[in-house]
C-alpha positions in Angstrom: 150.9 28.0 30.5 148.1 26.7 32.8 145.1 25.0 31.2 141.9 27.0 31.4 138.9 25.5 33.3 135.2 26.0 33.2 132.7 25.6 36.0 129.9 23.1 35.6 127.4 21.3 37.9 127.6 17.5 37.8 125.0 15.6 39.8 124.3 18.6 41.9 127.9 19.4 42.8 130.0 22.3 41.4 133.0 21.1 39.5 135.9 22.6 37.6 136.7 20.8 34.3 139.3 21.6 31.7 138.1 23.9 28.9 137.1 21.6 26.0 136.0 18.7 28.2 133.4 16.4 26.7 130.4 14.8 28.3 132.3 11.5 28.0 135.2 12.9 30.1 132.8 13.8 32.9 130.8 10.6 32.7 134.0 8.5 33.0 135.2 10.6 35.9 132.0 10.0 37.8 131.4 6.4 36.6 134.5 4.6 35.6 132.3 1.8 34.3 129.7 3.5 32.2 127.6 0.4 31.4 123.9 1.1 32.2 124.5 4.8 32.5 122.5 7.6 30.9 123.6 11.3 30.8 121.8 14.6 30.3 123.1 18.1 29.8 120.8 21.0 30.9 117.9 18.5 31.2 118.3 17.1 27.7 119.3 13.4 27.4 122.4 13.0 25.2 122.7 9.8 23.2 125.7 7.8 24.2 127.2 8.0 20.6 127.3 11.9 21.1 129.2 11.8 24.4 132.7 12.0 22.9 131.8 15.1 20.8 129.5 16.9 23.2 131.7 19.7 24.5 130.7 21.3 27.8 130.6 25.0 28.4 130.6 27.0 31.6 127.3 26.8 33.5 126.3 23.4 32.0 124.3 21.1 34.3 125.3 17.5 33.8 123.3 14.6 35.3 124.8 11.1 35.2 122.3 8.4 36.1 122.7 4.6 36.6 119.9 2.3 35.7 118.5 0.3 38.6 116.8 -3.1 38.3 114.3 -4.5 40.6 110.7 -4.0 41.5 
């Protein structure tokens, strides 16, 4: 049996992810070293401690941002 996938948008790009994927799965796929990273789903920032349990659904818009230093 083939795993089901859902369509999301991650950092402006369409992606297919496995059904049941979490925000943490997508963050780690985009940023293997998630230090200094913030993530939002549908324009709502999700606290890091919720990433492993925040399941994504079809149509979600995920933004993964890296903090930049300097001035």
